[in-house]
DOTI-548945 format. One record per residue (C-alpha): x, y, z negated. Coordinates in pm, 1 decimal. Each point is the difference from the previous one (the first is absolute). Example, Ala and Ser with C-alpha at 12.3 -4.5 7.8 and 13.67 -1.06 7.14 Angstrom:
<recs>
[[1230.0 -450.0 -780.0]] [[137.0 344.0 66.0]] 
</recs>
This chain:
<recs>
[[3714.6 -805.1 -2130.4]] [[-85.4 318.9 -198.4]] [[-60.7 -50.6 -384.1]] [[-309.4 225.0 73.2]] [[-161.0 -252.7 232.0]] [[-370.5 -80.3 -92.6]] [[-137.1 -331.1 -4.8]] [[-330.3 -120.4 97.8]] [[-201.5 -323.0 89.9]] [[-145.7 151.4 330.4]] [[96.1 284.4 192.2]] [[-281.5 102.6 242.2]] [[105.2 216.8 287.8]] [[-293.9 214.9 122.4]] [[-263.0 185.3 -212.8]] [[-275.6 -6.7 253.3]] [[-353.3 -172.6 -60.6]] [[169.9 -348.5 10.1]] [[324.5 66.8 -191.8]] [[-170.6 179.6 -255.3]] [[-289.0 -250.4 -53.1]] [[262.9 -280.5 -30.1]] [[208.4 199.8 -249.0]] [[-287.8 62.0 -222.3]] [[-125.3 -381.5 39.0]] [[348.6 -114.3 -88.8]] [[42.5 246.3 -285.4]] [[-332.4 -115.8 -170.9]] [[141.8 -368.2 22.4]] [[313.8 97.6 -213.4]] [[272.1 53.0 255.4]] [[240.7 266.0 -19.7]] [[-62.5 185.1 333.7]] [[169.4 278.8 179.6]] [[-183.7 206.0 276.7]] [[225.0 196.2 266.6]] [[-149.1 230.8 257.2]] [[91.0 303.5 192.6]] [[-319.0 185.3 -93.2]] [[-51.8 181.4 -331.8]] [[-185.9 -212.3 -268.0]] [[-250.6 -0.3 -113.6]] [[-241.1 171.2 226.5]] [[-283.9 209.9 -140.6]] [[-304.9 -165.3 -70.4]] [[-210.0 289.7 59.2]] [[-149.6 1.2 368.3]] [[-166.5 280.7 185.1]] [[-376.0 -69.2 -27.5]] [[-114.3 229.3 262.8]] [[-186.7 -162.7 285.3]] [[105.6 214.5 294.8]] [[187.7 -182.5 264.7]] [[306.7 141.5 -116.4]] [[-27.6 -118.5 -351.4]] [[55.2 -375.5 75.2]] [[314.4 -196.7 56.0]] [[68.1 -79.1 359.3]] [[78.5 -363.0 -113.6]] [[-261.5 -218.9 -132.5]] [[-39.7 -369.6 -74.0]] [[-279.9 -228.4 31.0]] [[44.6 -192.6 -321.2]] [[-138.4 -355.5 -16.7]] [[-154.9 -149.5 -299.5]] [[323.4 -215.8 -68.8]] [[189.1 331.5 -6.4]] [[-249.1 158.3 -242.8]] [[7.2 -299.5 -226.0]] [[394.2 32.7 -13.8]] [[-36.9 370.9 -63.1]] [[-254.9 -99.7 -293.4]] [[240.5 -225.2 -146.1]] [[282.6 253.9 3.7]] [[-226.1 270.8 -176.3]] [[15.9 214.9 314.1]] [[-317.1 -12.7 139.7]] [[-214.4 210.2 -284.7]] [[284.7 276.8 76.5]] [[-100.2 -6.7 377.4]] [[-379.0 39.2 -78.0]] [[49.3 282.8 -218.9]] [[161.4 159.6 328.1]] [[-169.6 -103.6 326.0]] [[-106.7 -332.8 152.7]] [[-251.2 -64.8 263.6]] [[-161.0 -329.7 2.9]] [[-165.7 -112.9 332.1]] [[-289.0 -240.5 42.0]] [[0.7 -60.5 378.1]] [[233.3 -57.8 290.1]] [[-98.6 35.1 353.7]] [[249.3 -119.1 276.9]] [[-93.8 33.7 367.1]] [[168.2 -54.2 349.8]] [[12.5 320.6 205.1]] [[-5.2 -193.6 321.2]] [[-340.8 -180.5 -51.3]] [[-269.7 -43.2 -252.6]] [[172.8 -257.9 -237.5]] [[-0.2 86.1 -364.1]] [[20.0 -132.2 -348.8]] [[-123.7 151.8 -329.0]] [[72.7 -107.7 -352.7]] [[-196.0 112.1 -311.1]] [[107.0 -37.9 -378.9]] [[-354.2 -88.0 -79.1]] [[-1.6 -281.7 260.3]] [[320.0 -125.2 -181.4]] [[-139.8 50.9 -359.1]] [[279.5 236.0 -79.2]] [[-25.3 336.6 -155.2]] [[173.4 144.7 301.0]] [[244.0 -102.4 261.8]] [[307.8 182.3 -86.5]] [[116.2 375.7 -92.9]] [[167.3 245.3 200.5]] [[239.1 180.5 -220.0]] [[270.6 270.0 69.2]] [[342.3 -128.7 -29.1]] [[94.5 279.0 -224.5]] [[-286.3 -97.3 -237.5]] [[133.8 -349.5 -17.3]] [[369.0 84.9 -29.1]] [[-73.1 288.7 -276.0]] [[-180.6 -262.4 -201.8]] [[271.2 -235.7 28.7]] [[255.2 229.2 -88.1]] [[-201.5 97.7 -316.6]] [[6.8 -352.0 -82.3]] [[359.9 -22.6 47.4]] [[54.3 296.7 -202.2]] [[-198.2 -192.0 -299.8]] [[223.1 -287.5 35.7]] [[334.9 -101.6 -115.8]] [[107.2 22.4 375.0]] [[349.1 201.2 24.6]] [[-43.0 230.9 297.8]] [[297.3 113.2 216.2]] [[-163.8 298.9 200.9]] [[121.0 175.8 296.9]] [[266.6 -265.5 49.6]] [[117.3 -226.6 279.2]] [[133.1 -349.3 1.2]] [[367.2 25.6 144.9]] [[112.4 -363.0 -37.5]] [[-87.7 -336.8 -105.4]] [[244.4 -271.7 -135.8]] [[8.9 -320.7 -191.4]] [[193.2 -73.8 -325.2]] [[145.7 -345.1 -75.9]] [[-249.6 -67.9 -268.3]] [[-281.7 27.0 263.0]] [[-118.5 346.7 -82.6]] [[-57.2 270.7 269.7]] [[169.2 364.5 -19.5]] [[-184.4 290.5 151.8]] [[214.4 301.1 56.5]] [[-191.3 324.5 36.0]] [[104.6 290.9 216.1]] [[156.5 196.6 -299.1]] [[203.7 -319.7 -86.8]] [[-215.4 -111.2 -294.2]] [[-12.4 -390.2 -29.0]] [[-294.7 -205.3 -95.0]] [[29.0 -364.4 -52.4]] [[-323.6 -236.2 18.1]] [[-69.6 -371.9 21.9]] [[-235.3 64.9 305.7]] [[-10.1 286.8 210.2]] [[-331.6 72.2 204.3]] [[-23.4 203.1 308.3]] [[-327.1 182.5 12.2]] [[163.5 290.5 192.5]] [[-208.4 -11.5 318.2]] [[36.8 -102.4 356.2]] [[372.9 113.1 39.1]] [[74.0 -169.9 -324.2]] [[353.3 79.2 -108.2]] [[-13.1 -309.1 -241.1]] [[-122.5 -213.5 285.5]] [[301.6 96.6 205.7]] [[271.7 -8.5 -260.6]] [[-117.5 -359.2 -94.3]] [[29.4 -106.0 355.2]] [[-365.0 -99.7 49.1]] [[-69.6 4.7 365.3]] [[-328.8 78.5 157.2]] [[-201.3 -35.2 310.2]] [[-148.7 329.9 141.5]] [[-237.7 97.8 287.5]] [[-142.1 315.5 89.4]] [[-371.3 3.5 33.1]] [[0.7 268.9 265.9]] [[-226.2 224.8 -223.4]] [[18.0 302.4 -182.8]] [[-254.2 61.1 -273.8]] [[-154.8 344.8 -53.7]] [[-123.0 75.4 -346.9]] [[-197.1 295.9 -119.1]] [[-323.1 73.8 -202.4]] [[-319.8 126.3 183.1]] [[-345.9 164.2 -63.9]] [[-275.4 -192.2 173.9]] [[-348.6 137.5 80.3]] [[-173.9 -327.7 -117.9]] [[49.5 -178.6 -350.7]] [[240.3 -301.6 34.3]] [[-232.4 -203.5 -225.4]] [[275.6 -152.8 -180.6]] [[92.2 -178.5 314.8]] [[340.7 -76.5 161.8]] [[-24.1 42.0 360.4]] [[249.2 -170.4 251.4]] [[-18.1 27.5 381.0]] [[228.7 -234.3 191.3]] [[103.3 181.0 336.8]] [[224.2 -111.0 255.6]] [[293.9 221.2 -114.1]] [[-43.1 -81.8 -365.6]] [[-248.3 11.5 -286.8]] [[-151.5 308.6 -180.2]] [[-95.4 -25.6 -369.4]] [[-208.0 251.7 -190.4]] [[5.7 -83.1 -373.0]] [[-255.5 151.6 -252.5]] [[118.5 235.2 -251.8]] [[-196.1 141.5 -309.1]] [[-169.8 277.5 178.7]] [[-271.0 -159.4 221.2]] [[104.9 194.4 309.8]] [[401.4 -27.8 -49.1]] [[199.7 -299.4 144.9]] [[366.8 -71.2 33.3]] [[98.8 -131.4 369.0]] [[254.4 -237.3 117.0]] [[8.7 30.4 389.4]] [[237.2 -236.1 137.5]] [[78.1 47.2 364.9]] [[271.8 -0.2 253.8]] [[291.7 221.1 -35.7]] [[-77.9 244.9 258.9]] [[-357.3 29.4 -70.9]] [[85.8 63.1 -384.1]] [[243.8 265.0 107.2]] [[-251.8 169.8 188.9]] [[-285.4 -23.2 -255.3]] [[271.0 152.8 -239.0]] [[37.6 298.2 238.6]] [[-375.5 91.8 19.6]] [[-133.4 272.4 -212.3]] [[-239.4 -69.6 -285.9]] [[-303.0 30.7 209.3]] [[140.6 -204.8 288.3]] [[103.4 -274.9 -236.2]] [[-343.6 -1.5 -179.6]] [[-170.7 -16.0 355.7]] [[229.6 -293.7 110.2]] [[-64.2 -179.4 -334.3]] [[-384.5 29.5 26.8]] [[15.1 -147.1 346.3]] [[214.9 -270.0 -128.4]] [[-221.9 -93.4 -288.0]] [[-306.3 13.9 237.8]] [[-165.5 254.5 -225.2]] [[-80.1 -268.4 -258.7]] [[59.2 264.0 -266.6]] [[-141.4 294.1 225.8]] [[254.2 265.1 80.1]] [[345.6 19.1 -152.0]] [[-26.6 370.3 -141.8]] [[333.4 35.9 -153.2]] [[351.8 -169.7 -37.2]] [[297.0 41.4 -246.2]] [[351.7 15.6 106.0]] [[93.8 -306.8 208.8]] [[290.0 -244.5 -42.3]] [[122.9 -307.2 200.8]] [[220.8 -282.1 -52.1]] [[157.4 -275.5 211.1]] [[-153.9 -340.0 -57.0]] [[216.5 -299.5 -7.2]] [[-11.9 -372.5 -122.8]] [[274.6 -95.5 -216.4]] [[57.8 -329.9 -202.8]] [[303.8 -113.3 -192.1]] [[109.7 -359.1 108.0]] [[71.1 -46.6 -380.7]] [[-164.1 164.1 -299.8]] [[316.0 -82.2 -230.4]] [[372.4 -54.9 -43.0]] [[230.7 -15.0 -280.6]] [[-191.9 193.4 -270.7]] [[-179.0 219.2 261.0]] [[-366.5 13.6 99.5]] [[-195.6 212.7 222.0]] [[-374.3 97.5 -22.8]] [[-241.4 223.8 182.7]] [[113.8 189.4 294.4]] [[361.4 -99.5 -69.5]] [[-117.4 -359.8 91.1]] [[-268.1 65.5 261.1]] [[-200.1 278.7 169.4]] [[-289.1 -31.9 224.5]] [[-257.3 168.6 218.4]] [[-246.1 193.8 -201.5]] [[-321.8 -105.7 201.4]] [[-124.4 -232.3 -294.3]] [[137.6 216.2 -272.9]] [[213.2 -266.0 -146.7]] [[336.7 182.2 -56.3]] [[-3.5 73.3 -354.0]] [[-225.1 -269.9 -87.9]] [[272.1 -252.8 115.1]] [[235.1 190.0 -223.4]] [[-207.1 -29.5 -292.6]] [[-55.5 -374.8 64.1]] [[382.8 -43.1 12.0]] [[10.6 193.8 -346.3]] [[-271.5 -243.7 -143.1]] [[189.0 -308.5 105.3]] [[344.0 120.3 -115.8]] [[-129.8 110.7 -325.7]] [[-143.8 -355.2 -34.9]] [[328.5 -158.0 62.7]] [[166.6 277.3 -239.2]] [[-246.6 -126.1 -266.9]] [[79.0 -374.6 10.0]] [[391.0 96.8 11.9]] [[-42.8 180.2 -327.6]] [[-224.4 -235.9 -169.2]] [[273.6 -264.0 85.4]] [[292.6 233.5 -113.5]] [[169.6 -37.7 337.8]] [[142.8 268.9 238.5]] [[-245.5 177.7 214.8]] [[244.4 -36.6 288.8]] [[3.5 -378.5 -30.8]] [[-80.7 -138.4 378.8]] [[-279.0 -207.1 -133.9]] [[-208.9 318.5 -76.6]] [[117.9 203.5 293.6]] [[-84.4 -299.4 247.4]] [[-337.5 -43.2 -164.0]] [[-65.2 374.4 61.0]] [[121.0 -44.3 363.3]] [[-214.3 -288.1 57.6]] [[-304.2 154.4 -148.6]] [[23.5 318.1 230.3]] [[192.4 -72.0 324.7]] [[-261.5 -216.0 147.0]] [[-271.7 239.8 -76.2]] [[160.6 296.3 108.1]] [[110.0 -182.2 334.1]] [[-370.9 -99.9 61.1]] [[-144.2 339.2 -43.6]] [[272.4 159.0 192.0]] [[-67.2 -236.8 291.5]] [[-398.7 43.6 -30.2]] [[86.4 395.7 34.2]] [[217.4 -48.1 292.8]] [[-272.8 -233.7 155.0]] [[-287.2 255.4 -38.2]] [[226.7 265.7 137.4]] [[55.6 -208.4 318.1]] [[-368.5 -103.6 12.9]] [[-140.3 359.4 -21.6]] [[276.3 122.4 217.6]] [[-80.7 -233.1 299.1]] [[-223.1 153.4 249.2]] [[-70.8 -315.4 216.2]] [[-390.0 10.1 54.9]] [[-14.2 -386.4 -79.7]] [[180.9 40.5 -323.7]] [[-202.9 319.7 -100.2]] [[-325.4 -199.5 41.4]] [[106.9 -277.1 -205.2]] [[137.5 240.6 -270.7]] [[-335.9 190.1 -25.8]] [[-188.5 -315.2 7.3]] [[228.6 -129.0 -276.6]] [[-41.3 279.5 -228.4]] [[-375.7 -4.4 20.8]] [[15.7 -378.5 -47.0]] [[189.0 37.5 -354.2]] [[-249.8 284.4 -87.8]] [[-264.6 -254.8 33.6]] [[156.6 -253.2 -256.8]] [[4.5 129.1 -356.3]] [[185.8 -287.1 -155.9]] [[295.8 58.7 248.1]] [[-20.1 373.0 -65.9]] [[26.3 -57.6 -364.5]] [[307.0 -219.5 39.1]] [[158.9 283.4 218.7]] [[-92.7 271.2 -237.7]] [[134.1 -202.9 -301.7]] [[334.4 -80.8 184.4]] [[47.4 387.7 67.2]] [[-95.1 80.9 -355.2]] [[238.3 -261.8 -155.3]] [[-260.7 -154.9 -207.0]] [[-183.7 -345.0 31.2]] [[-295.4 -30.9 206.0]] [[-348.3 -22.3 -178.8]] 
</recs>
């Protein structure tokens, strides 16, 4: 091994939202942390403040209260508020094939808001600012080439330029195609949802009323998520591949017309749209989250359909659970790679992730079924739940990752 090899407690591959949050949290606990990513670091905290449809990031996240609390603990939330966050007070969900609906209100739940719609670039830039202010050592614009195990149990990470890093624990936060997961031999199950998600920012004729709107259609759900301008929404339109390709080929006027019809004019006419992008939706889940001094978090461990907006929120829950185990290891003067801590992390997160993923698959199958009898039952069920405040509170609390009141 080279004499210039650098030694760390934790080596985190992936400086996205999940990896950066974990790096900040672990560094605050006193661990010596390396953060490796192909992108430049840190990203600029300054975000374009214009409110035209082209001034927003195409990718946003509906951050839950549990995620907000983690970001507050990491000292990141005030940085995000200084840029742009969009709280929402209401949610309306309805079935395109009937009159079934369910409405959620923050006031009914005795909460300040149901959540916040935040551009991914805002969250990521704030986390990178926190990384820059920390003791984390960054290896920007570098790739992990190899992973090996030393006799003393430490892992060796070889970067693409040949530099080697040693660490007690290597953490894969490097996304759905995780190089760390592959090098560690952690296998996963994978299933194509049969949907592509189209994302864009739109201008609406009517104000969104700080409401998240979601319509379930047989070919997939459409969500309109409220931004800081009363007539700007981020959309996530999940639909079958052929339909998605046809929508992307439309000019702006044609797309706006199709979106106006798909949203049933709930926000009036869609008046303008930004550039559009799409991505394939797949369910992935690692069978094991750890092995021999390696552990995976976020999309490296699981990916999910965006219909309930749980993707990055599940990743942040992974971060919170792993940080809890790392804190206990440090308090006891033990290695962060000890199986007891990694096993406890997996136990805390794997079942919850499986349950949420199964629920999303069930929702997709339920609303994609065109059987008239099932459609009737589905609509009756939605309206029945809408009339049960206690059950609605339990469902909302579960989605927000907080205890029900």
